[in-house]
mmJSON file of the N, C-alpha and C atoms, coordinates in Angstrom:
{"data_MODEL":{"atom_site":{
"group_PDB":["ATOM","ATOM","ATOM","ATOM","ATOM","ATOM","ATOM","ATOM","ATOM","ATOM","ATOM","ATOM","ATOM","ATOM","ATOM","ATOM","ATOM","ATOM","ATOM","ATOM","ATOM","ATOM","ATOM","ATOM","ATOM","ATOM","ATOM","ATOM","ATOM","ATOM","ATOM","ATOM","ATOM","ATOM","ATOM","ATOM","ATOM","ATOM","ATOM","ATOM","ATOM","ATOM","ATOM","ATOM","ATOM","ATOM","ATOM","ATOM","ATOM","ATOM","ATOM","ATOM","ATOM","ATOM","ATOM","ATOM","ATOM","ATOM","ATOM","ATOM","ATOM","ATOM","ATOM","ATOM","ATOM","ATOM","ATOM","ATOM","ATOM","ATOM","ATOM","ATOM","ATOM","ATOM","ATOM","ATOM","ATOM","ATOM","ATOM","ATOM","ATOM","ATOM","ATOM","ATOM","ATOM","ATOM","ATOM","ATOM","ATOM","ATOM","ATOM","ATOM","ATOM","ATOM","ATOM","ATOM","ATOM","ATOM","ATOM","ATOM","ATOM","ATOM","ATOM","ATOM","ATOM","ATOM","ATOM","ATOM","ATOM","ATOM","ATOM","ATOM","ATOM","ATOM","ATOM","ATOM","ATOM","ATOM","ATOM","ATOM","ATOM","ATOM","ATOM","ATOM","ATOM","ATOM","ATOM","ATOM","ATOM","ATOM","ATOM","ATOM","ATOM","ATOM","ATOM","ATOM","ATOM","ATOM","ATOM","ATOM","ATOM","ATOM","ATOM","ATOM","ATOM","ATOM","ATOM","ATOM","ATOM","ATOM","ATOM","ATOM","ATOM","ATOM","ATOM","ATOM","ATOM","ATOM","ATOM","ATOM","ATOM","ATOM","ATOM","ATOM","ATOM","ATOM","ATOM","ATOM","ATOM","ATOM","ATOM","ATOM","ATOM","ATOM","ATOM","ATOM","ATOM","ATOM","ATOM","ATOM","ATOM","ATOM","ATOM","ATOM","ATOM","ATOM"],
"id":[1,2,3,4,5,6,7,8,9,10,11,12,13,14,15,16,17,18,19,20,21,22,23,24,25,26,27,28,29,30,31,32,33,34,35,36,37,38,39,40,41,42,43,44,45,46,47,48,49,50,51,52,53,54,55,56,57,58,59,60,61,62,63,64,65,66,67,68,69,70,71,72,73,74,75,76,77,78,79,80,81,82,83,84,85,86,87,88,89,90,91,92,93,94,95,96,97,98,99,100,101,102,103,104,105,106,107,108,109,110,111,112,113,114,115,116,117,118,119,120,121,122,123,124,125,126,127,128,129,130,131,132,133,134,135,136,137,138,139,140,141,142,143,144,145,146,147,148,149,150,151,152,153,154,155,156,157,158,159,160,161,162,163,164,165,166,167,168,169,170,171,172,173,174,175,176,177,178,179,180,181,182,183,184,185,186],
"type_symbol":["N","C","C","N","C","C","N","C","C","N","C","C","N","C","C","N","C","C","N","C","C","N","C","C","N","C","C","N","C","C","N","C","C","N","C","C","N","C","C","N","C","C","N","C","C","N","C","C","N","C","C","N","C","C","N","C","C","N","C","C","N","C","C","N","C","C","N","C","C","N","C","C","N","C","C","N","C","C","N","C","C","N","C","C","N","C","C","N","C","C","N","C","C","N","C","C","N","C","C","N","C","C","N","C","C","N","C","C","N","C","C","N","C","C","N","C","C","N","C","C","N","C","C","N","C","C","N","C","C","N","C","C","N","C","C","N","C","C","N","C","C","N","C","C","N","C","C","N","C","C","N","C","C","N","C","C","N","C","C","N","C","C","N","C","C","N","C","C","N","C","C","N","C","C","N","C","C","N","C","C","N","C","C","N","C","C"],
"label_atom_id":["N","CA","C","N","CA","C","N","CA","C","N","CA","C","N","CA","C","N","CA","C","N","CA","C","N","CA","C","N","CA","C","N","CA","C","N","CA","C","N","CA","C","N","CA","C","N","CA","C","N","CA","C","N","CA","C","N","CA","C","N","CA","C","N","CA","C","N","CA","C","N","CA","C","N","CA","C","N","CA","C","N","CA","C","N","CA","C","N","CA","C","N","CA","C","N","CA","C","N","CA","C","N","CA","C","N","CA","C","N","CA","C","N","CA","C","N","CA","C","N","CA","C","N","CA","C","N","CA","C","N","CA","C","N","CA","C","N","CA","C","N","CA","C","N","CA","C","N","CA","C","N","CA","C","N","CA","C","N","CA","C","N","CA","C","N","CA","C","N","CA","C","N","CA","C","N","CA","C","N","CA","C","N","CA","C","N","CA","C","N","CA","C","N","CA","C","N","CA","C","N","CA","C","N","CA","C","N","CA","C","N","CA","C","N","CA","C"],
"label_alt_id":[null,null,null,null,null,null,null,null,null,null,null,null,null,null,null,null,null,null,null,null,null,null,null,null,null,null,null,null,null,null,null,null,null,null,null,null,null,null,null,null,null,null,null,null,null,null,null,null,null,null,null,null,null,null,null,null,null,null,null,null,null,null,null,null,null,null,null,null,null,null,null,null,null,null,null,null,null,null,null,null,null,null,null,null,null,null,null,null,null,null,null,null,null,null,null,null,null,null,null,null,null,null,null,null,null,null,null,null,null,null,null,null,null,null,null,null,null,null,null,null,null,null,null,null,null,null,null,null,null,null,null,null,null,null,null,null,null,null,null,null,null,null,null,null,null,null,null,null,null,null,null,null,null,null,null,null,null,null,null,null,null,null,null,null,null,null,null,null,null,null,null,null,null,null,null,null,null,null,null,null,null,null,null,null,null,null],
"label_comp_id":["MET","MET","MET","GLU","GLU","GLU","PHE","PHE","PHE","LEU","LEU","LEU","LYS","LYS","LYS","LYS","LYS","LYS","HIS","HIS","HIS","GLN","GLN","GLN","PHE","PHE","PHE","ILE","ILE","ILE","ILE","ILE","ILE","LEU","LEU","LEU","GLY","GLY","GLY","VAL","VAL","VAL","LEU","LEU","LEU","VAL","VAL","VAL","GLY","GLY","GLY","ALA","ALA","ALA","LEU","LEU","LEU","LEU","LEU","LEU","GLY","GLY","GLY","TYR","TYR","TYR","ALA","ALA","ALA","TYR","TYR","TYR","TYR","TYR","TYR","HIS","HIS","HIS","PHE","PHE","PHE","ILE","ILE","ILE","GLY","GLY","GLY","CYS","CYS","CYS","THR","THR","THR","ASN","ASN","ASN","GLY","GLY","GLY","CYS","CYS","CYS","THR","THR","THR","ILE","ILE","ILE","THR","THR","THR","SER","SER","SER","SER","SER","SER","PRO","PRO","PRO","PHE","PHE","PHE","ASN","ASN","ASN","SER","SER","SER","THR","THR","THR","LEU","LEU","LEU","TYR","TYR","TYR","GLY","GLY","GLY","ALA","ALA","ALA","ILE","ILE","ILE","TRP","TRP","TRP","GLY","GLY","GLY","GLY","GLY","GLY","LEU","LEU","LEU","PHE","PHE","PHE","LEU","LEU","LEU","ASN","ASN","ASN","LEU","LEU","LEU","PHE","PHE","PHE","ASN","ASN","ASN","LYS","LYS","LYS","LYS","LYS","LYS","SER","SER","SER"],
"label_asym_id":["A","A","A","A","A","A","A","A","A","A","A","A","A","A","A","A","A","A","A","A","A","A","A","A","A","A","A","A","A","A","A","A","A","A","A","A","A","A","A","A","A","A","A","A","A","A","A","A","A","A","A","A","A","A","A","A","A","A","A","A","A","A","A","A","A","A","A","A","A","A","A","A","A","A","A","A","A","A","A","A","A","A","A","A","A","A","A","A","A","A","A","A","A","A","A","A","A","A","A","A","A","A","A","A","A","A","A","A","A","A","A","A","A","A","A","A","A","A","A","A","A","A","A","A","A","A","A","A","A","A","A","A","A","A","A","A","A","A","A","A","A","A","A","A","A","A","A","A","A","A","A","A","A","A","A","A","A","A","A","A","A","A","A","A","A","A","A","A","A","A","A","A","A","A","A","A","A","A","A","A","A","A","A","A","A","A"],
"label_entity_id":["1","1","1","1","1","1","1","1","1","1","1","1","1","1","1","1","1","1","1","1","1","1","1","1","1","1","1","1","1","1","1","1","1","1","1","1","1","1","1","1","1","1","1","1","1","1","1","1","1","1","1","1","1","1","1","1","1","1","1","1","1","1","1","1","1","1","1","1","1","1","1","1","1","1","1","1","1","1","1","1","1","1","1","1","1","1","1","1","1","1","1","1","1","1","1","1","1","1","1","1","1","1","1","1","1","1","1","1","1","1","1","1","1","1","1","1","1","1","1","1","1","1","1","1","1","1","1","1","1","1","1","1","1","1","1","1","1","1","1","1","1","1","1","1","1","1","1","1","1","1","1","1","1","1","1","1","1","1","1","1","1","1","1","1","1","1","1","1","1","1","1","1","1","1","1","1","1","1","1","1","1","1","1","1","1","1"],
"label_seq_id":[1,1,1,2,2,2,3,3,3,4,4,4,5,5,5,6,6,6,7,7,7,8,8,8,9,9,9,10,10,10,11,11,11,12,12,12,13,13,13,14,14,14,15,15,15,16,16,16,17,17,17,18,18,18,19,19,19,20,20,20,21,21,21,22,22,22,23,23,23,24,24,24,25,25,25,26,26,26,27,27,27,28,28,28,29,29,29,30,30,30,31,31,31,32,32,32,33,33,33,34,34,34,35,35,35,36,36,36,37,37,37,38,38,38,39,39,39,40,40,40,41,41,41,42,42,42,43,43,43,44,44,44,45,45,45,46,46,46,47,47,47,48,48,48,49,49,49,50,50,50,51,51,51,52,52,52,53,53,53,54,54,54,55,55,55,56,56,56,57,57,57,58,58,58,59,59,59,60,60,60,61,61,61,62,62,62],
"pdbx_PDB_ins_code":[null,null,null,null,null,null,null,null,null,null,null,null,null,null,null,null,null,null,null,null,null,null,null,null,null,null,null,null,null,null,null,null,null,null,null,null,null,null,null,null,null,null,null,null,null,null,null,null,null,null,null,null,null,null,null,null,null,null,null,null,null,null,null,null,null,null,null,null,null,null,null,null,null,null,null,null,null,null,null,null,null,null,null,null,null,null,null,null,null,null,null,null,null,null,null,null,null,null,null,null,null,null,null,null,null,null,null,null,null,null,null,null,null,null,null,null,null,null,null,null,null,null,null,null,null,null,null,null,null,null,null,null,null,null,null,null,null,null,null,null,null,null,null,null,null,null,null,null,null,null,null,null,null,null,null,null,null,null,null,null,null,null,null,null,null,null,null,null,null,null,null,null,null,null,null,null,null,null,null,null,null,null,null,null,null,null],
"Cartn_x":[8.272,9.197,9.316,9.207,9.268,8.075,6.919,5.72,5.935,6.529,6.767,7.753,8.783,9.771,9.175,8.322,7.723,6.728,6.005,4.939,5.273,6.54,6.934,6.418,6.367,5.868,4.374,3.64,2.197,1.909,2.611,2.409,2.794,3.898,4.321,3.287,2.764,1.745,0.475,0.072,-1.125,-0.913,0.248,0.516,0.597,1.332,1.457,0.115,-0.613,-1.92,-2.906,-2.858,-3.739,-3.399,-2.119,-1.715,-2.155,-1.962,-2.364,-3.882,-4.596,-6.053,-6.587,-5.996,-6.429,-6.029,-4.842,-4.405,-5.341,-5.788,-6.739,-8.041,-8.526,-9.747,-9.529,-8.403,-8.158,-7.967,-7.181,-6.845,-7.793,-8.347,-9.209,-10.655,-10.912,-12.205,-13.427,-14.564,-15.835,-16.892,-17.853,-18.884,-20.277,-20.474,-21.814,-21.9,-22.192,-22.511,-21.355,-20.148,-19.018,-18.89,-19.069,-19.096,-17.718,-16.676,-15.339,-14.713,-14.749,-14.019,-14.865,-16.08,-16.919,-16.604,-15.966,-15.584,-14.125,-13.427,-12.016,-11.805,-12.742,-12.601,-12.65,-13.625,-13.75,-12.538,-12.098,-10.971,-9.681,-9.455,-8.266,-8.303,-9.433,-9.563,-9.369,-9.952,-9.814,-8.357,-7.677,-6.264,-5.399,-5.707,-4.939,-5.091,-6.288,-6.517,-5.766,-5.879,-5.197,-3.687,-3.198,-1.756,-1.214,-1.93,-1.513,-1.559,-2.586,-2.685,-1.599,-1.303,-0.3,1.089,1.496,2.838,2.908,1.786,1.79,2.274,2.162,2.666,4.175,4.882,6.334,6.827,5.91,6.265,6.762,7.943,8.484,7.74,7.405,6.727,7.775,7.484,8.463,8.03],
"Cartn_y":[-26.465,-26.809,-28.326,-29.031,-30.491,-31.054,-30.402,-30.846,-30.779,-29.676,-29.522,-30.565,-30.842,-31.832,-33.241,-33.526,-34.843,-35.111,-34.086,-34.242,-33.551,-33.457,-32.713,-33.34,-34.653,-35.284,-35.054,-35.088,-34.869,-33.432,-32.476,-31.067,-30.8,-31.374,-31.214,-31.823,-32.979,-33.613,-32.796,-32.18,-31.331,-30.125,-29.498,-28.314,-28.653,-29.699,-30.089,-30.583,-31.344,-31.821,-30.683,-29.673,-28.512,-27.767,-27.606,-26.947,-27.745,-29.046,-29.882,-29.941,-29.935,-29.923,-28.653,-27.513,-26.253,-26.197,-26.699,-26.715,-27.572,-28.687,-29.535,-28.781,-28.061,-27.266,-26.209,-25.535,-24.405,-24.841,-25.893,-26.27,-27.298,-28.178,-29.235,-28.977,-28.978,-28.612,-29.229,-28.861,-29.348,-28.334,-28.078,-27.101,-27.702,-28.93,-29.512,-30.732,-30.527,-31.633,-32.369,-31.941,-32.609,-32.056,-32.889,-32.386,-31.98,-32.641,-32.328,-31.189,-31.247,-30.259,-29.074,-28.942,-27.831,-26.544,-26.63,-25.417,-25.519,-24.384,-24.43,-24.894,-24.579,-24.999,-26.519,-27.139,-28.6,-29.296,-28.827,-29.448,-29.294,-28.119,-27.875,-28.706,-28.777,-29.568,-31.052,-31.539,-32.943,-33.288,-32.412,-32.63,-32.588,-31.685,-31.587,-32.842,-33.352,-34.575,-35.748,-35.938,-37.066,-36.914,-35.682,-35.461,-35.786,-35.37,-35.68,-37.162,-37.827,-39.269,-40.035,-39.598,-40.307,-40.179,-38.971,-38.82,-39.313,-39.533,-40.144,-41.594,-42.208,-43.565,-43.644,-42.555,-42.538,-41.987,-41.645,-41.11,-42.244,-42.074,-43.1,-43.123,-44.292,-44.446,-44.46,-43.756,-43.729,-44.607],
"Cartn_z":[68.99,67.946,67.785,68.878,68.828,68.065,68.21,67.494,65.986,65.513,64.076,63.562,64.356,63.931,63.924,64.896,64.999,63.873,63.462,62.47,61.146,60.812,59.619,58.325,58.237,57.019,56.842,57.917,57.823,57.406,58.016,57.68,56.23,55.798,54.41,53.462,53.822,52.994,52.898,54.011,54.006,53.097,53.192,52.37,50.88,50.553,49.142,48.605,49.412,48.988,48.759,49.612,49.432,48.143,47.88,46.631,45.407,45.468,44.331,44.177,45.296,45.222,44.59,44.966,44.358,42.88,42.574,41.176,40.334,40.889,40.165,39.905,40.914,40.725,39.648,39.719,38.819,37.372,37.149,35.793,35.181,35.982,35.445,35.846,37.165,37.716,37.057,37.572,37.058,37.477,36.63,36.961,37.1,36.681,36.691,37.592,38.865,39.742,40.385,40.217,40.868,42.288,43.274,44.645,45.157,44.716,45.222,44.436,43.138,42.34,41.9,42.394,41.967,42.722,43.87,44.599,45.023,45.082,45.461,46.9,47.786,49.181,49.31,48.672,48.739,48.143,46.997,46.324,47.132,47.712,48.526,49.796,50.446,51.672,51.396,50.335,49.96,49.663,48.926,48.628,49.876,50.81,52.048,52.899,52.979,53.77,53.162,51.853,51.209,51.238,51.109,51.195,52.576,53.612,54.979,55.27,54.796,55.015,54.266,53.055,52.266,52.887,53.254,53.816,55.26,55.895,57.219,57.145,55.99,55.824,56.039,55.76,55.876,57.203,58.101,59.407,60.304,60.892,61.763,63.084,63.545,64.834,65.928,67.012,68.113,69.263],
"occupancy":[1.0,1.0,1.0,1.0,1.0,1.0,1.0,1.0,1.0,1.0,1.0,1.0,1.0,1.0,1.0,1.0,1.0,1.0,1.0,1.0,1.0,1.0,1.0,1.0,1.0,1.0,1.0,1.0,1.0,1.0,1.0,1.0,1.0,1.0,1.0,1.0,1.0,1.0,1.0,1.0,1.0,1.0,1.0,1.0,1.0,1.0,1.0,1.0,1.0,1.0,1.0,1.0,1.0,1.0,1.0,1.0,1.0,1.0,1.0,1.0,1.0,1.0,1.0,1.0,1.0,1.0,1.0,1.0,1.0,1.0,1.0,1.0,1.0,1.0,1.0,1.0,1.0,1.0,1.0,1.0,1.0,1.0,1.0,1.0,1.0,1.0,1.0,1.0,1.0,1.0,1.0,1.0,1.0,1.0,1.0,1.0,1.0,1.0,1.0,1.0,1.0,1.0,1.0,1.0,1.0,1.0,1.0,1.0,1.0,1.0,1.0,1.0,1.0,1.0,1.0,1.0,1.0,1.0,1.0,1.0,1.0,1.0,1.0,1.0,1.0,1.0,1.0,1.0,1.0,1.0,1.0,1.0,1.0,1.0,1.0,1.0,1.0,1.0,1.0,1.0,1.0,1.0,1.0,1.0,1.0,1.0,1.0,1.0,1.0,1.0,1.0,1.0,1.0,1.0,1.0,1.0,1.0,1.0,1.0,1.0,1.0,1.0,1.0,1.0,1.0,1.0,1.0,1.0,1.0,1.0,1.0,1.0,1.0,1.0,1.0,1.0,1.0,1.0,1.0,1.0,1.0,1.0,1.0,1.0,1.0,1.0],
"B_iso_or_equiv":[0.0,0.0,0.0,0.0,0.0,0.0,0.0,0.0,0.0,0.0,0.0,0.0,0.0,0.0,0.0,0.0,0.0,0.0,0.0,0.0,0.0,0.0,0.0,0.0,0.0,0.0,0.0,0.0,0.0,0.0,0.0,0.0,0.0,0.0,0.0,0.0,0.0,0.0,0.0,0.0,0.0,0.0,0.0,0.0,0.0,0.0,0.0,0.0,0.0,0.0,0.0,0.0,0.0,0.0,0.0,0.0,0.0,0.0,0.0,0.0,0.0,0.0,0.0,0.0,0.0,0.0,0.0,0.0,0.0,0.0,0.0,0.0,0.0,0.0,0.0,0.0,0.0,0.0,0.0,0.0,0.0,0.0,0.0,0.0,0.0,0.0,0.0,0.0,0.0,0.0,0.0,0.0,0.0,0.0,0.0,0.0,0.0,0.0,0.0,0.0,0.0,0.0,0.0,0.0,0.0,0.0,0.0,0.0,0.0,0.0,0.0,0.0,0.0,0.0,0.0,0.0,0.0,0.0,0.0,0.0,0.0,0.0,0.0,0.0,0.0,0.0,0.0,0.0,0.0,0.0,0.0,0.0,0.0,0.0,0.0,0.0,0.0,0.0,0.0,0.0,0.0,0.0,0.0,0.0,0.0,0.0,0.0,0.0,0.0,0.0,0.0,0.0,0.0,0.0,0.0,0.0,0.0,0.0,0.0,0.0,0.0,0.0,0.0,0.0,0.0,0.0,0.0,0.0,0.0,0.0,0.0,0.0,0.0,0.0,0.0,0.0,0.0,0.0,0.0,0.0,0.0,0.0,0.0,0.0,0.0,0.0],
"pdbx_formal_charge":[null,null,null,null,null,null,null,null,null,null,null,null,null,null,null,null,null,null,null,null,null,null,null,null,null,null,null,null,null,null,null,null,null,null,null,null,null,null,null,null,null,null,null,null,null,null,null,null,null,null,null,null,null,null,null,null,null,null,null,null,null,null,null,null,null,null,null,null,null,null,null,null,null,null,null,null,null,null,null,null,null,null,null,null,null,null,null,null,null,null,null,null,null,null,null,null,null,null,null,null,null,null,null,null,null,null,null,null,null,null,null,null,null,null,null,null,null,null,null,null,null,null,null,null,null,null,null,null,null,null,null,null,null,null,null,null,null,null,null,null,null,null,null,null,null,null,null,null,null,null,null,null,null,null,null,null,null,null,null,null,null,null,null,null,null,null,null,null,null,null,null,null,null,null,null,null,null,null,null,null,null,null,null,null,null,null],
"auth_seq_id":[1,1,1,2,2,2,3,3,3,4,4,4,5,5,5,6,6,6,7,7,7,8,8,8,9,9,9,10,10,10,11,11,11,12,12,12,13,13,13,14,14,14,15,15,15,16,16,16,17,17,17,18,18,18,19,19,19,20,20,20,21,21,21,22,22,22,23,23,23,24,24,24,25,25,25,26,26,26,27,27,27,28,28,28,29,29,29,30,30,30,31,31,31,32,32,32,33,33,33,34,34,34,35,35,35,36,36,36,37,37,37,38,38,38,39,39,39,40,40,40,41,41,41,42,42,42,43,43,43,44,44,44,45,45,45,46,46,46,47,47,47,48,48,48,49,49,49,50,50,50,51,51,51,52,52,52,53,53,53,54,54,54,55,55,55,56,56,56,57,57,57,58,58,58,59,59,59,60,60,60,61,61,61,62,62,62],
"auth_comp_id":["MET","MET","MET","GLU","GLU","GLU","PHE","PHE","PHE","LEU","LEU","LEU","LYS","LYS","LYS","LYS","LYS","LYS","HIS","HIS","HIS","GLN","GLN","GLN","PHE","PHE","PHE","ILE","ILE","ILE","ILE","ILE","ILE","LEU","LEU","LEU","GLY","GLY","GLY","VAL","VAL","VAL","LEU","LEU","LEU","VAL","VAL","VAL","GLY","GLY","GLY","ALA","ALA","ALA","LEU","LEU","LEU","LEU","LEU","LEU","GLY","GLY","GLY","TYR","TYR","TYR","ALA","ALA","ALA","TYR","TYR","TYR","TYR","TYR","TYR","HIS","HIS","HIS","PHE","PHE","PHE","ILE","ILE","ILE","GLY","GLY","GLY","CYS","CYS","CYS","THR","THR","THR","ASN","ASN","ASN","GLY","GLY","GLY","CYS","CYS","CYS","THR","THR","THR","ILE","ILE","ILE","THR","THR","THR","SER","SER","SER","SER","SER","SER","PRO","PRO","PRO","PHE","PHE","PHE","ASN","ASN","ASN","SER","SER","SER","THR","THR","THR","LEU","LEU","LEU","TYR","TYR","TYR","GLY","GLY","GLY","ALA","ALA","ALA","ILE","ILE","ILE","TRP","TRP","TRP","GLY","GLY","GLY","GLY","GLY","GLY","LEU","LEU","LEU","PHE","PHE","PHE","LEU","LEU","LEU","ASN","ASN","ASN","LEU","LEU","LEU","PHE","PHE","PHE","ASN","ASN","ASN","LYS","LYS","LYS","LYS","LYS","LYS","SER","SER","SER"],
"auth_asym_id":["A","A","A","A","A","A","A","A","A","A","A","A","A","A","A","A","A","A","A","A","A","A","A","A","A","A","A","A","A","A","A","A","A","A","A","A","A","A","A","A","A","A","A","A","A","A","A","A","A","A","A","A","A","A","A","A","A","A","A","A","A","A","A","A","A","A","A","A","A","A","A","A","A","A","A","A","A","A","A","A","A","A","A","A","A","A","A","A","A","A","A","A","A","A","A","A","A","A","A","A","A","A","A","A","A","A","A","A","A","A","A","A","A","A","A","A","A","A","A","A","A","A","A","A","A","A","A","A","A","A","A","A","A","A","A","A","A","A","A","A","A","A","A","A","A","A","A","A","A","A","A","A","A","A","A","A","A","A","A","A","A","A","A","A","A","A","A","A","A","A","A","A","A","A","A","A","A","A","A","A","A","A","A","A","A","A"],
"auth_atom_id":["N","CA","C","N","CA","C","N","CA","C","N","CA","C","N","CA","C","N","CA","C","N","CA","C","N","CA","C","N","CA","C","N","CA","C","N","CA","C","N","CA","C","N","CA","C","N","CA","C","N","CA","C","N","CA","C","N","CA","C","N","CA","C","N","CA","C","N","CA","C","N","CA","C","N","CA","C","N","CA","C","N","CA","C","N","CA","C","N","CA","C","N","CA","C","N","CA","C","N","CA","C","N","CA","C","N","CA","C","N","CA","C","N","CA","C","N","CA","C","N","CA","C","N","CA","C","N","CA","C","N","CA","C","N","CA","C","N","CA","C","N","CA","C","N","CA","C","N","CA","C","N","CA","C","N","CA","C","N","CA","C","N","CA","C","N","CA","C","N","CA","C","N","CA","C","N","CA","C","N","CA","C","N","CA","C","N","CA","C","N","CA","C","N","CA","C","N","CA","C","N","CA","C","N","CA","C","N","CA","C","N","CA","C","N","CA","C"],
"pdbx_PDB_model_num":[1,1,1,1,1,1,1,1,1,1,1,1,1,1,1,1,1,1,1,1,1,1,1,1,1,1,1,1,1,1,1,1,1,1,1,1,1,1,1,1,1,1,1,1,1,1,1,1,1,1,1,1,1,1,1,1,1,1,1,1,1,1,1,1,1,1,1,1,1,1,1,1,1,1,1,1,1,1,1,1,1,1,1,1,1,1,1,1,1,1,1,1,1,1,1,1,1,1,1,1,1,1,1,1,1,1,1,1,1,1,1,1,1,1,1,1,1,1,1,1,1,1,1,1,1,1,1,1,1,1,1,1,1,1,1,1,1,1,1,1,1,1,1,1,1,1,1,1,1,1,1,1,1,1,1,1,1,1,1,1,1,1,1,1,1,1,1,1,1,1,1,1,1,1,1,1,1,1,1,1,1,1,1,1,1,1]
}}}
């Protein structure tokens, strides 16, 4: 439980980023040669990584 409390911003960023990455694939996407948005897995993974990295900026250092 302490792990979740300590890393709550990173976990939230990963979840929101994954949702936004999949939404980008679904609504905008690309079918011809786009390496990130051509598959839902790539787009979701890319969004999750960037979401986690972005909200990690706001994580307090102990």
